[in-house]
Rosetta silent file (secondary structure, phi, psi, omega in degrees, C-alpha in Angstrom):
SEQUENCE: MLLTLCKIALAIIFSMCLIFATTAGEVSRLLYISINSSIFSLVIFLSLIIDQISKYLIEKNLVYGESVPIIKNIFYFTYIRN
SCORE:     score description
SCORE:     0.000 S_00000001
   1 L     0.000  -49.013 -176.986   62.786   98.554   95.877 S_00000001
   2 H   -66.206  -41.955  177.783   60.670  101.471   97.185 S_00000001
   3 H   -59.549  -39.624  176.680   63.495  102.550   99.518 S_00000001
   4 H   -62.322  -44.852  178.293   65.915  102.501   96.633 S_00000001
   5 H   -64.745  -37.290  175.849   63.615  104.700   94.565 S_00000001
   6 H   -62.934  -40.954  177.935   63.256  107.084   97.433 S_00000001
   7 H   -62.352  -42.522  178.913   67.066  107.309   97.790 S_00000001
   8 H   -66.790  -40.988  179.694   67.417  107.992   94.059 S_00000001
   9 H   -64.069  -46.403  179.849   64.712  110.678   94.118 S_00000001
  10 H   -59.453  -43.937 -179.692   66.368  112.338   97.160 S_00000001
  11 H   -61.247  -40.426  178.008   69.786  112.195   95.393 S_00000001
  12 H   -61.716  -49.988 -177.623   68.321  113.812   92.267 S_00000001
  13 H   -63.502  -41.723  176.768   66.611  116.558   94.266 S_00000001
  14 H   -63.722  -40.724  177.736   69.755  117.148   96.299 S_00000001
  15 H   -61.594  -42.536  178.774   71.916  117.301   93.178 S_00000001
  16 H   -62.517  -41.454 -179.640   69.492  119.831   91.661 S_00000001
  17 H   -68.029  -37.137  178.010   69.629  121.950   94.762 S_00000001
  18 H   -64.164  -34.824  178.113   73.479  121.902   94.745 S_00000001
  19 H   -60.445  -36.828  179.908   73.507  123.247   91.199 S_00000001
  20 H   -88.161   -8.297 -179.954   71.660  126.288   92.423 S_00000001
  21 L   -79.871  133.342 -175.186   73.593  126.721   95.619 S_00000001
  22 L  -111.740  -29.216 -178.402   76.293  129.410   95.306 S_00000001
  23 L  -112.900  161.851  179.552   77.891  129.715   98.736 S_00000001
  24 H   -63.781  -32.156  178.467   79.309  127.210  101.178 S_00000001
  25 H   -64.633  -40.420  178.962   76.653  128.250  103.715 S_00000001
  26 H   -66.238  -43.252  177.676   73.859  127.375  101.298 S_00000001
  27 H   -58.530  -48.326 -179.795   75.488  123.946  100.518 S_00000001
  28 H   -64.300  -35.305  177.886   75.759  123.056  104.253 S_00000001
  29 H   -66.817  -42.650  179.423   72.181  124.148  104.800 S_00000001
  30 H   -68.622  -34.167  176.298   70.947  122.021  101.887 S_00000001
  31 H   -61.816  -45.653  176.803   73.013  119.073  103.151 S_00000001
  32 H   -59.098  -45.773  179.602   71.323  119.450  106.626 S_00000001
  33 H   -62.549  -41.622 -175.494   67.876  119.590  104.965 S_00000001
  34 H   -67.222  -42.649 -179.629   68.665  116.548  102.839 S_00000001
  35 H   -66.022  -45.230  179.141   69.816  114.440  105.871 S_00000001
  36 H   -65.369  -37.568  177.952   66.694  115.442  107.874 S_00000001
  37 H   -66.307  -37.347  176.408   64.492  114.657  104.902 S_00000001
  38 H   -63.911  -44.074 -179.053   66.117  111.198  104.601 S_00000001
  39 H   -65.612  -43.150  178.569   65.618  110.485  108.255 S_00000001
  40 H   -62.445  -44.888  177.576   61.979  111.685  108.112 S_00000001
  41 H   -60.975  -39.381  175.882   61.357  109.476  105.019 S_00000001
  42 H   -64.369  -42.780  179.165   62.893  106.444  106.762 S_00000001
  43 H   -60.988  -46.272  176.884   60.754  107.018  109.808 S_00000001
  44 H   -60.724  -47.149 -176.224   57.579  107.251  107.659 S_00000001
  45 H   -62.264  -43.828 -178.368   58.565  104.147  105.658 S_00000001
  46 H   -69.151  -32.101  178.009   59.319  102.108  108.802 S_00000001
  47 H   -64.910  -43.570  178.125   56.063  103.293  110.417 S_00000001
  48 H   -62.826  -43.074  179.859   54.113  101.994  107.402 S_00000001
  49 H   -64.765  -45.731  179.456   55.887   98.675  107.460 S_00000001
  50 H   -62.230  -41.857  179.575   55.316   98.153  111.200 S_00000001
  51 H   -60.604  -47.112  179.888   51.626   99.147  110.716 S_00000001
  52 H   -65.249  -38.843 -177.805   51.123   96.568  107.929 S_00000001
  53 H   -69.932  -41.207  179.617   52.930   93.793  109.737 S_00000001
  54 H   -65.202  -40.629  178.821   50.898   94.400  112.967 S_00000001
  55 H   -61.063  -45.456  177.207   47.609   94.353  111.001 S_00000001
  56 H   -60.027  -48.271 -178.775   48.584   91.099  109.350 S_00000001
  57 H   -63.584  -38.568  179.823   49.612   89.423  112.616 S_00000001
  58 H   -66.805  -44.262 -176.822   46.439   90.576  114.411 S_00000001
  59 H   -63.985  -36.502 -176.919   44.211   89.383  111.525 S_00000001
  60 H   -80.739  -28.956 -172.887   45.950   85.954  111.459 S_00000001
  61 H  -111.527   -7.286  179.578   46.169   85.350  115.209 S_00000001
  62 L  -117.323  150.640  174.088   43.123   86.947  116.803 S_00000001
  63 L   -85.216  147.279 -179.240   39.438   86.195  116.602 S_00000001
  64 L   -56.868  125.001 -178.878   37.212   89.125  115.603 S_00000001
  65 L    97.313  -11.484 -175.992   36.474   91.191  118.718 S_00000001
  66 L   -74.768  142.136  176.671   39.321   89.580  120.703 S_00000001
  67 E  -123.072  138.846 -177.447   41.596   91.967  122.690 S_00000001
  68 E  -122.636  119.209 -179.408   45.122   91.334  123.788 S_00000001
  69 E   -73.114  128.429  172.125   46.784   93.535  126.485 S_00000001
  70 E   -92.309  -52.521  169.873   50.213   94.862  125.398 S_00000001
  71 E  -123.743  114.514 -172.612   50.586   97.091  128.485 S_00000001
  72 L   -53.326  133.849 -179.507   47.980   96.046  131.031 S_00000001
  73 L    60.196   12.677  176.647   45.203   98.599  131.560 S_00000001
  74 L  -129.337  -52.123 -172.984   46.849  100.987  129.124 S_00000001
  75 E  -133.323  125.235  179.683   47.425   99.596  125.641 S_00000001
  76 E  -129.603  144.811  166.973   45.545   96.711  123.941 S_00000001
  77 E   -97.299  130.328  179.802   45.449   95.296  120.464 S_00000001
  78 E  -129.281  132.033  179.325   41.864   94.589  119.515 S_00000001
  79 L   -87.804  105.797  176.731   40.727   92.976  116.308 S_00000001
  80 L  -134.570  168.286  175.588   37.919   95.009  114.782 S_00000001
  81 L  -129.930  149.324  177.912   37.022   96.143  111.275 S_00000001
  82 L   -76.098    0.000    0.000   35.769   99.486  109.992 S_00000001
């Protein structure tokens, strides 16, 4: 749902930009910006989803204060609260 709304918003913004673009160079530049914005939005969205899933899994599977090595001596998941 949220991704669909983001796509619709980007399509509207891109369409509005095309209305004001007068040369082929401006259109291609706007298309490049739109594609990069879509990729950036997708990366942000996926990062938020991964963050929420990892928090849920840690909360359900670890005891408070427990630490699990992901990459030994480098990266650990530790269940703590702020």
